[in-house]
C-alpha positions in Angstrom: 0.0 0.0 0.0 1.3 3.5 -0.8 2.0 5.4 2.5 0.5 8.8 3.0 -0.6 9.5 -0.5 -1.5 13.1 0.3 2.2 13.8 0.9 3.0 13.2 -2.8 0.0 15.0 -4.2 1.9 18.2 -5.0 4.5 16.1 -6.8 2.1 14.6 -9.4 2.9 17.4 -11.8 6.2 15.7 -12.2 5.7 12.9 -14.7 8.8 10.8 -13.7 7.5 10.5 -10.1 4.0 9.6 -11.3 5.4 6.9 -13.6 7.7 5.7 -10.8 4.8 5.3 -8.4 2.7 3.4 -11.0 5.7 1.1 -11.7 5.9 0.3 -8.0 2.2 -0.7 -7.7 1.6 -4.2 -6.3 -2.1 -4.4 -6.5 -5.2 -2.6 -7.8 -5.9 -0.8 -4.5 -2.6 1.1 -4.8 -3.2 1.8 -8.5 -6.7 3.3 -7.7 -5.2 5.5 -5.1 -2.9 7.0 -7.7 -5.7 7.3 -10.1 -7.9 9.1 -7.5 -5.1 11.6 -6.9 -4.8 12.2 -10.7 -8.5 12.9 -10.9 -8.4 15.1 -7.8 -5.7 17.2 -9.4 -7.8 17.6 -12.5 -5.8 15.5 -14.9 -9.0 14.1 -16.4 -10.6 17.5 -16.8 -11.3 18.9 -20.2 -8.7 21.6 -19.7 -5.9 19.5 -18.3 -5.2 15.9 -19.5 -2.5 13.7 -18.1 0.2 13.0 -20.6 -0.3 10.0 -23.0 2.6 8.2 -21.3 1.1 8.5 -17.8 -2.4 7.3 -18.9 -0.9 4.4 -21.0 1.1 3.4 -17.9 -2.1 3.2 -15.9 -3.8 1.2 -18.6 -0.7 -1.0 -19.0 -0.6 -1.9 -15.4 -4.3 -2.9 -15.4 -4.1 -4.7 -18.7 -0.8 -6.5 -18.5 0.3 -6.8 -14.8 -0.6 -10.1 -13.0 -2.0 -7.8 -10.3 -4.1 -5.8 -12.7 -7.7 -5.8 -13.9 -8.5 -5.8 -17.6 -12.0 -4.4 -17.2 -10.6 -1.4 -15.3 -8.1 -0.9 -18.1 -11.0 -0.7 -20.6 -12.8 1.7 -18.3 -9.8 4.1 -18.2 -9.4 3.8 -22.0 -13.0 4.7 -22.6 -12.9 7.7 -20.3 -10.4 9.5 -22.6 -12.2 12.6 -24.1 -9.6 13.1 -26.8 -8.5 10.4 -29.2 -6.3 8.0 -27.3 -2.7 7.9 -28.2 -0.9 5.1 -30.1 0.8 4.2 -26.8 -2.6 3.9 -25.0 -3.9 1.7 -27.8 -0.8 -0.5 -27.7 -1.1 -1.0 -23.9 -4.7 -2.2 -24.2 -4.1 -4.3 -27.3 -1.3 -6.0 -25.5 -3.5 -6.9 -22.6 -6.4 -8.1 -24.8 -4.1 -10.3 -26.9 -3.4 -12.5 -23.8 -7.0 -12.5 -22.5 -9.7 -15.1 -22.8 -11.1 -13.4 -25.9 -8.2 -12.1 -27.9 -10.5 -11.2 -30.8 -11.2 -8.0 -28.8 -7.6 -6.9 -29.6 -8.4 -7.1 -33.3 -11.5 -5.0 -32.9 -9.5 -2.4 -31.0 -6.8 -2.4 -33.8 -9.6 -1.7 -36.4 -10.8 1.2 -34.2 -7.3 2.5 -34.0 -7.0 2.5 -37.8 -10.4 4.2 -38.2 -9.1 7.0 -36.0 -6.3 7.6 -38.4 -3.6 6.5 -36.0 -0.5 4.8 -37.4 0.4 1.5 -35.7 4.1 1.0 -34.9 6.5 -1.9 -34.1 4.9 -2.2 -30.6 1.4 -2.5 -32.0 1.9 -5.3 -34.6 3.4 -8.1 -32.5 0.4 -8.1 -30.2 -2.2 -7.7 -33.0 -0.5 -10.7 -34.7 -0.5 -12.6 -31.4 -4.2 -12.0 -31.1 -4.7 -13.5 -34.6 -2.5 -16.5 -33.6 -4.4 -17.1 -30.3 -7.7 -16.9 -32.1 -6.6 -19.2 -34.9 -7.5 -16.5 -37.4 -4.8 -16.9 -40.0 -6.7 -15.0 -42.7 -7.0 -11.9 -40.4 -3.3 -12.4 -39.7 -2.4 -12.3 -43.4 -4.3 -9.0 -43.7 -2.3 -7.6 -40.8 0.9 -8.9 -42.5 0.0 -6.7 -45.5 -0.3 -3.7 -43.1 3.1 -4.5 -41.7 4.7 -4.5 -45.2 3.0 -1.2 -46.0 4.3 0.3 -42.8 7.9 -0.8 -43.7 8.2 -2.9 -40.5 8.6 -6.3 -42.0 12.2 -6.6 -41.0 11.6 -5.7 -37.3 12.8 -8.6 -35.2 9.8 -8.9 -32.9 7.3 -8.4 -35.8 9.1 -11.1 -37.8 9.0 -13.6 -34.9 5.3 -13.0 -34.3 4.6 -13.5 -38.0 6.6 -16.8 -38.0 4.6 -18.0 -35.0 1.3 -17.0 -36.8 2.0 -18.9 -39.9 3.4 -21.9 -38.1 0.4 -22.1 -35.8 -1.8 -22.0 -38.9 0.1 -25.1 -40.2 1.7 -23.0 -43.0 5.2 -24.1 -42.2 6.4 -23.2 -45.7 5.2 -19.6 -45.2 6.8 -19.5 -41.7 10.1 -20.9 -43.2 10.1 -18.2 -45.9 9.8 -15.5 -43.3 12.4 -17.2 -41.2 14.9 -17.2 -44.1 14.6 -13.4 -44.2 15.8 -13.1 -40.6 19.3 -12.6 -39.3 21.0 -15.8 -38.0 21.5 -14.0 -34.7 17.8 -13.2 -34.4 17.0 -15.2 -31.2 13.2 -14.4 -31.1 12.7 -15.6 -34.7 14.7 -18.8 -34.2 12.6 -19.6 -31.1 9.4 -18.9 -33.0 10.5 -21.3 -35.9 11.5 -24.0 -33.4 8.1 -23.6 -31.7 6.3 -23.9 -35.0 8.1 -27.1 -35.9 7.6 -28.6 -32.4 3.9 -27.9 -32.5 3.7 -29.7 -35.9 5.7 -32.7 -34.6 8.6 -31.9 -36.9 11.3 -32.5 -34.3 14.1 -33.2 -36.8 13.5 -29.8 -38.5 13.3 -28.1 -35.1 16.6 -29.8 -34.1 18.2 -28.5 -37.3 17.3 -24.9 -36.5 18.4 -25.4 -32.8 21.8 -26.8 -33.9 22.5 -23.8 -36.2 21.6 -21.2 -33.5 24.5 -18.8 -32.7 22.9 -17.9 -29.4 20.4 -19.9 -27.4 18.4 -18.9 -24.3 16.3 -21.0 -21.9 13.3 -20.6 -24.2 15.2 -22.4 -27.0 16.2 -25.3 -24.8 12.8 -25.6 -23.1 10.9 -25.6 -26.3 13.0 -28.5 -27.6 12.7 -30.5 -24.4 8.9 -29.9 -24.3 8.6 -31.1 -28.0 10.5 -34.3 -27.4 8.4 -34.9 -24.2 5.1 -34.4 -26.1 6.1 -37.1 -28.6 7.2 -39.5 -25.8 10.9 -39.2 -26.8 11.9 -38.9 -23.2 15.5 -40.0 -23.7 16.1 -37.2 -26.2 14.4 -34.7 -23.9 16.6 -35.9 -20.9 19.8 -35.6 -23.1 19.0 -31.9 -23.8 18.0 -31.3 -20.2 21.4 -32.6 -19.0 23.2 -30.4 -21.6 21.5 -27.2 -20.6 23.9 -24.6 -19.4 21.3 -23.0 -17.2 17.8 -24.3 -16.2 14.7 -22.6 -14.9 11.6 -24.0 -13.4 10.0 -24.4 -16.8 12.9 -26.7 -17.8 12.1 -29.0 -15.0 8.3 -28.8 -15.7 8.9 -29.8 -19.3 10.6 -32.9 -18.1 7.8 -33.7 -15.7 5.3 -33.3 -18.5 7.4 -35.7 -20.7 7.5 -38.4 -18.0 3.7 -38.0 -17.6 3.3 -38.5 -21.3 5.4 -41.7 -21.0 3.5 -42.9 -17.9 6.9 -43.0 -16.0 5.8 -42.1 -12.5 9.0 -43.1 -10.7 11.3 -40.9 -12.8 8.7 -38.1 -12.7 8.7 -38.2 -8.9 12.5 -38.4 -8.7 12.6 -35.3 -11.0 9.9 -33.6 -8.9 11.9 -34.3 -5.7 15.2 -33.0 -7.1 13.7 -29.7 -8.2 15.5 -26.7 -6.6 12.2 -24.7 -6.7 8.7 -25.5 -7.8 5.8 -23.5 -9.0 2.1 -24.5 -9.2 2.7 -25.9 -12.7 5.3 -28.3 -11.2 2.7 -29.5 -8.7 0.0 -29.8 -11.3 2.3 -31.8 -13.6 3.1 -34.3 -10.8 -0.6 -34.5 -9.9 -1.5 -35.1 -13.5 1.1 -37.9 -13.8 -0.3 -39.6 -10.7 -3.9 -39.3 -12.0 -3.1 -40.5 -15.5 -1.2 -43.5 -14.1 -4.1 -44.6 -11.9 -2.2 -43.6 -8.7 -5.1 -41.7 -7.3 -4.3 -42.1 -3.6 -0.9 -40.6 -4.3 -2.4 -37.7 -6.1 -4.7 -36.9 -3.2 -1.9 -37.2 -0.7 0.2 -34.8 -2.8 -2.6 -32.3 -2.8 -2.6 -32.4 1.0 1.1 -31.6 0.9 0.5 -28.8 -1.6 -2.2 -27.2 0.6 0.1 -27.5 3.7 2.7 -25.5 1.9 0.2 -22.8 1.0 0.4 -23.2 -2.7 -2.8 -21.9 -4.4 -4.3 -24.4 -6.7 -5.5 -23.7 -10.3 -8.2 -25.2 -12.4 -5.6 -27.7 -13.7 -5.0 -28.8 -10.1 -8.7 -29.5 -9.6 -9.1 -31.3 -12.9 -6.4 -33.8 -12.0 -7.8 -34.3 -8.5 -11.3 -34.8 -9.7 -10.0 -37.4 -12.1 -8.3 -39.1 -9.2 -11.5 -39.2 -7.2 -13.4 -40.5 -10.2 -10.9 -43.3 -10.7 -11.2 -44.4 -7.1 -15.0 -43.8 -6.9 -14.3 -41.6 -3.8 -17.5 -39.6 -3.7 -16.8 -38.1 -0.2 -13.5 -36.7 -1.3 -15.0 -35.6 -4.6 -17.7 -33.7 -2.7 -15.0 -32.1 -0.5 -13.1 -31.0 -3.6 -16.3 -29.5 -5.1 -16.8 -27.5 -1.9 -13.2 -26.4 -2.0 -13.6 -25.2 -5.6 -16.6 -23.1 -4.5 -14.9 -21.7 -1.4 -11.7 -20.8 -3.4 -13.9 -19.1 -6.0 -12.3 -21.2 -8.8 -14.4 -20.6 -11.9 -16.5 -23.6 -12.8 -16.0 -23.1 -16.5 -16.4 -25.8 -19.2 -13.2 -27.5 -18.3 -13.7 -27.7 -14.5 -17.4 -28.3 -14.9 -16.8 -31.2 -17.3 -14.3 -32.7 -14.7 -17.0 -32.4 -12.0 -19.5 -34.2 -14.3 -17.0 -37.0 -14.9 -16.2 -37.3 -11.2 -19.8 -37.5 -10.1 -20.7 -40.0 -12.9 -17.8 -42.3 -12.0 -18.6 -42.0 -8.3 -22.1 -43.3 -8.9 -24.0 -40.0 -8.5 -25.4 -39.5 -12.0 -28.1 -37.2 -10.8 -25.4 -34.7 -9.5 -23.5 -35.2 -12.7 -26.6 -34.2 -14.7 -27.3 -31.2 -12.5 -23.7 -29.9 -12.9 -23.9 -30.4 -16.7 -27.1 -28.5 -17.2 -25.8 -25.6 -15.0 -22.8 -25.1 -17.4 -23.2 -21.9 -19.4 -20.9 -23.2 -22.2 -21.0 -26.8 -23.2 -18.4 -28.0 -25.7 -18.3 -31.5 -27.4 -16.2 -32.8 -24.5 -18.8 -31.8 -21.9 -21.6 -33.5 -24.0 -19.5 -36.6 -24.5 -18.8 -36.8 -20.7 -22.4 -36.7 -19.7 -23.5 -39.1 -22.5 -20.7 -41.5 -21.5 -21.8 -41.2 -17.8 -25.5 -42.0 -18.7 -24.4 -45.0 -20.7 -22.3 -46.3 -17.8 -25.3 -46.1 -15.6 -27.5 -48.0 -18.1 -29.7 -44.9 -18.8 -30.2 -45.7 -22.5 -33.2 -43.4 -22.9 -31.4 -40.4 -21.3 -28.4 -41.1 -23.5 -30.3 -41.0 -26.7 -32.2 -37.9 -25.6 -28.9 -36.1 -24.8 -27.5 -37.2 -28.2 -30.5 -35.5 -29.9 -30.3 -32.4 -27.6 -26.6 -32.0 -28.3 -27.3 -31.6 -32.0 -30.3 -29.3 -31.5 -27.9 -27.0 -29.6 -25.5 -26.9 -32.5 -22.8 -29.1 -31.2 -21.7 -31.7 -33.8 -21.1 -35.2 -32.4 -17.6 -36.8 -33.0 -16.3 -40.3 -33.0 -16.1 -40.4 -29.2 -19.8 -39.4 -29.0 -20.7 -42.5 -31.0 -18.6 -44.8 -28.8 -20.6 -43.5 -25.9 -24.1 -43.8 -27.5 -23.2 -47.3 -28.9 -22.1 -48.2 -25.4 -25.5 -47.3 -24.1 -27.1 -49.6 -26.7 -24.7 -52.3 -25.7 -25.6 -52.1 -22.0 -29.4 -52.0 -22.8 -29.4 -54.7 -25.5 -30.7 -52.3 -28.1 -29.5 -54.2 -31.2 -31.4 -52.5 -34.0 -30.6 -49.0 -32.7 -27.0 -50.0 -32.4 -26.9 -51.2 -36.0 -28.7 -48.1 -37.2 -26.2 -45.8 -35.5 -23.2 -47.6 -36.9 -24.8 -47.4 -40.4 -25.6 -43.7 -40.2 -22.2 -42.6 -38.9 -20.8 -42.2 -42.4 -23.9 -41.4 -44.4 -25.5 -38.8 -42.1 -22.6 -37.5 -39.9 -19.6 -38.0 -42.3 -17.7 -39.8 -39.6 -15.8 -43.0 -40.7 -16.5 -45.7 -38.1 -13.4 -46.9 -36.3 -12.6 -50.3 -34.9 -14.0 -49.1 -31.5 -17.4 -48.5 -33.1 -17.5 -51.9 -34.7 -16.3 -53.4 -31.4 -19.3 -51.9 -29.6 -21.8 -53.5 -32.0 -19.9 -56.8 -32.0 -20.2 -56.8 -28.2 -23.9 -55.9 -28.4 -24.5 -58.8 -30.7 -22.4 -61.2 -28.7 -24.1 -60.3 -25.4 -27.5 -61.0 -27.1 -26.3 -64.5 -28.2 -26.2 -63.6 -31.8 -22.7 -65.0 -32.3 -23.1 -65.7 -36.0 -24.0 -62.1 -36.7 -21.1 -60.9 -34.6 -18.7 -63.2 -36.5 -20.2 -61.9 -39.8 -19.6 -58.3 -38.7 -16.0 -59.1 -37.8 -15.5 -60.6 -41.2 -16.9 -57.6 -43.1 -15.1 -54.8 -41.1 -13.1 -52.5 -43.4 -10.1 -52.8 -41.0 -8.4 -55.6 -39.2 -10.3 -56.4 -36.0 -8.4 -55.6 -32.8 -8.1 -57.6 -29.6 -11.1 -55.7 -28.1 -13.4 -56.9 -31.0 -12.3 -60.5 -30.6 -12.5 -60.2 -26.8 -16.2 -59.0 -27.1 -16.9 -62.1 -29.2 -15.1 -64.4 -26.7 -17.2 -62.9 -23.9 -20.4 -63.8 -25.7 -19.0 -67.4 -26.2 -18.5 -67.5 -22.4 -22.0 -66.3 -21.6 -23.7 -68.7 -24.0 -21.4 -71.7 -23.6 -20.2 -71.9 -27.2 -17.0 -73.7 -26.7 -16.4 -74.4 -30.4 -16.3 -70.8 -31.5 -14.8 -69.7 -28.1 -11.8 -72.1 -28.6 -10.9 -70.6 -32.0 -11.4 -67.0 -30.8 -9.5 -67.6 -27.6 -6.5 -69.1 -29.3 -6.5 -66.2 -31.7 -6.6 -63.7 -28.8 -3.7 -65.4 -27.0 -1.6 -65.0 -30.1 -2.6 -61.4 -30.3 -2.0 -60.6 -26.6 0.3 -63.3 -25.2 0.7 -61.5 -21.9 -2.9 -60.6 -21.2 -4.0 -62.8 -18.3 -7.7 -62.2 -19.0 -7.6 -63.9 -22.4 -6.2 -67.1 -20.8 -8.7 -67.0 -17.9 -11.7 -66.6 -20.2 -10.7 -69.4 -22.5 -10.0 -71.6 -19.5 -13.5 -70.8 -18.1 -15.1 -71.7 -21.4 -13.4 -75.1 -21.3 -14.4 -75.6 -17.7 -18.0 -74.7 -18.3 -18.0 -77.4 -21.0 -16.5 -79.8 -18.4 -13.3 -80.0 -20.5 -11.2 -79.9 -17.4 -8.0 -81.1 -19.1 -8.1 -78.3 -21.7 -8.8 -75.8 -18.9 -5.8 -77.1 -17.0 -3.6 -76.9 -20.0 -4.5 -73.2 -20.5 -3.8 -72.5 -16.8 -0.4 -74.3 -17.1 0.5 -72.3 -20.2 -0.1 -69.2 -18.2 2.1 -70.4 -15.4 4.8 -71.4 -17.8 4.8 -68.0 -19.4 5.0 -66.3 -15.9 1.6 -64.7 -16.4 -0.4 -64.0 -13.2 -4.2 -63.5 -13.0 -5.3 -60.0 -12.1 -6.9 -60.3 -8.7 -10.4 -59.0 -8.1 -10.2 -55.9 -6.0 -13.2 -54.1 -4.4 -12.9 -50.7 -2.7 -15.2 -48.8 -0.5 -14.8 -45.2 0.7 -15.8 -44.3 4.3 -15.2 -40.8 5.7 -12.7 -40.0 2.9 -10.6 -43.2 3.5 -10.4 -45.9 0.9 -10.6 -49.5 2.1 -9.4 -52.2 -0.3 -10.4 -55.9 -0.3 -9.4 -58.9 -2.4 -11.0 -62.3 -2.4 -10.5 -64.2 0.9 -8.7 -61.1 2.3 -7.7 -61.2 6.0 -5.4 -58.2 5.9 -7.9 -55.6 7.1 -7.6 -54.8 10.8 -11.4 -55.5 11.2 -11.3 -58.8 9.3 -12.9 -60.8 12.2 -15.9 -58.4 12.4 -16.2 -58.3 8.6 -16.4 -62.1 8.3 -18.8 -62.3 11.2 -21.1 -59.7 9.6 -20.8 -61.5 6.2 -21.8 -64.8 7.8 -24.7 -63.1 9.5 -25.9 -61.7 6.2 -25.6 -65.0 4.4 -27.4 -66.9 7.2 -30.3 -64.5 7.1 -30.6 -64.6 3.3 -30.6 -68.4 3.3 -33.3 -68.5 6.0 -35.5 -65.8 4.5 -35.0 -66.1 0.8 -33.6 -69.6 0.3 -30.3 -68.2 -1.1 -27.8 -70.9 -2.3 -24.5 -70.0 -3.9 -24.3 -70.4 -7.6 -21.5 -72.9 -7.7 -21.6 -73.0 -11.5 -19.6 -69.8 -11.3 -16.6 -71.6 -9.8 -15.0 -73.0 -12.9 -12.4 -75.2 -11.3 -12.6 -79.0 -10.6 -13.1 -79.0 -6.8 -15.7 -80.2 -4.3 -19.1 -78.3 -4.0 -18.3 -77.3 -0.4 -15.0 -75.7 -1.5 -16.9 -73.9 -4.3 -19.3 -72.5 -1.7 -16.5 -71.1 0.3 -14.7 -69.7 -2.8 -17.9 -67.8 -3.7 -18.6 -66.6 -0.1 -15.4 -64.6 0.2 -15.5 -62.6 -3.1 -14.1 -59.1 -2.6 -17.3 -57.2 -3.2 -19.1 -59.3 -0.5 -16.3 -58.3 2.0 -16.7 -54.6 1.0 -20.5 -54.8 1.4 -20.1 -56.4 4.9 -17.7 -53.6 5.9 -20.2 -51.1 4.7 -22.9 -52.7 6.9 -20.5 -52.3 9.9 -19.9 -48.6 9.5 -22.7 -47.0 7.5 -26.2 -46.0 8.8 -29.3 -48.0 7.7 -30.3 -45.2 5.3 -26.9 -44.7 3.7 -26.1 -46.1 0.3 -23.3 -48.6 0.0 -20.9 -47.7 -2.9 -18.4 -50.3 -4.2 -15.9 -50.1 -7.0 -14.6 -53.3 -8.5 -11.9 -53.7 -11.1 -13.4 -56.8 -12.7 -16.9 -57.8 -14.0 -19.3 -58.8 -11.2 -20.0 -62.5 -11.2 -23.5 -63.8 -11.3 -23.5 -65.1 -7.7 -22.4 -61.8 -6.3 -25.0 -60.1 -8.5 -27.8 -62.3 -7.2 -26.7 -62.0 -3.6 -26.5 -58.2 -3.8 -30.1 -58.0 -5.2 -31.3 -60.1 -2.3 -29.5 -57.9 0.3 -31.1 -54.8 -1.2 -34.5 -56.3 -0.7 -34.1 -58.1 2.6 -32.2 -55.2 4.3 -33.9 -52.4 2.3 -30.5 -51.0 1.3 -29.4 -49.3 -1.8 -26.1 -50.7 -3.0 -24.3 -49.1 -6.0 -21.5 -51.2 -7.6 -19.2 -50.0 -10.4 -17.6 -52.9 -12.1 -15.2 -53.0 -15.1 -18.0 -52.4 -17.6 -20.8 -50.4 -16.0 -22.8 -49.4 -12.9 -25.2 -51.6 -11.1 -27.8 -49.8 -8.9 -29.3 -52.5 -6.6 -32.6 -51.6 -4.9 -35.7 -53.4 -3.7 -34.4 -56.7 -5.0 -33.7 -55.5 -8.5 -30.7 -54.1 -10.5 -30.6 -51.2 -13.0 -28.9 -53.5 -15.5 -32.0 -55.7 -15.6 -29.7 -58.7 -15.3 -28.1 -57.8 -18.7 -24.4 -57.3 -18.2 
């Protein structure tokens, strides 16, 4: 805060002191104190205006400083009774070029021209930047003609901004022609050319420019490191990082982003730990790496550390954390994050709003997801895809198709991801004809070429319905080679309907395609076992063992008071295991006496005694999680479980009975979809 402003009032007639005070401002409160004194002294009166430099300094602080306020800059600009100076226009154009709506800078530039003012070499770089940020290459070309007419085409900063414009518009030839006109020692233009090549994935061309540079700065090195990281060429990025003569925090952040791209959590954390200093981007990069790698608990723990150090989160922070909560199905922690976003006044824009929709949908609260979605002022295709995917996961096929139609009515064109989501809804609801129709109209109506994922959805739809011949026919007529997911969908249908003949051929094909995927061996072994071909089942299991392939264990998690509790089949590692097994025995006994429940031992596809099969079924991970929920949740609370594998038929039947006998809502998210158990029924209608 400026101390005793009245003591400097009489000095405001001296421009150097006024400018010095503006330069020392640290917030808008101080700036407004200076502005108030200027007004008091009559500088805004018709007879006495402040000098153009002084006013432009005020506008510059408001428009460009991180402590400023762009709206206030516009207000000062609009208060000028005489035509604003070129310097004043330049200050506001610069601020607008970096704002959320850089097109405003172009409008102001046109107004400047209409007033008869002549732009200079400080005007053009930011006007061109506005064209670049708005992806308006045609407008940029027009501005380029103005540059030539002004005789400023050889100005270093104008050249570098033009190179960036053409490169961003994918006109690398035009950018290169401009670059060839520059001096070899022109650092800004070299950096712009490297940046253009990097963003186009042309790393060899970028490297050639980099190698020829007479002088390099940290921007040159960081751009190259970032480019290699984006392409997953982490060794090339690390080589440059090690060679850098001087690093800044952005250098380290670029390496973190590269490790994130490669999914290398260990090296990312080592890099993060070694950083001499970190900014919020560093923390966001590490959080994103954890979230993208499925290490959601680590992401949430890191956020606690971040808060303890007083680092203010950004929207990127919250997007990564919401993704982590969604992965875990941690609704309580997701709710806490939502409250934190509101309390910190973080803008719930399309990006943050979409992350909230995704989190709530994956945590089982599709009603909250829908509420957030409909509250968004701006909904892009990602937002629509997220809510449509969420509805599909919950089996709400009717809502999914309605949203698909509403999306188009609001002028948002569906893309290939949209169709994966809508076809997924058809798959979960058994809507065969609708699924076929959507696949057929993708190309004819929407001009979207179906990909292998779209065919895979319809193959799965047919296979789940027992129409294996039609699924085989579709695989045979696909315009591309079917991938493992397509064959896996067919194999799943063979398992459901006991078709060992087709299943054997498909299973062997899949094992050749994915020799290290444990699920392929397990499914083929189960098909043999269901057909009582125990020797063949044993051979497949022995083949797995010989190749050193382990079965992925079934894991179920439940969140209570923000803490994630993890269970595996037959698990005794939990500190309350004795209570859990007693509660599970109590539940099973009641269900047997009141509903005649008997374990579905056909689900145990190994050659053992019936009594052993009963026990194997009774200790499945989701049953242990449900029992733990009974121990600690109130009778009115919903029990929410997340499982990494498909729910077996016995657990599905048992959970339906629990929901009826105990009058409890139980929500289970398995590998494929959500199951909402209530009053003895399930939202999947036993079709999963």
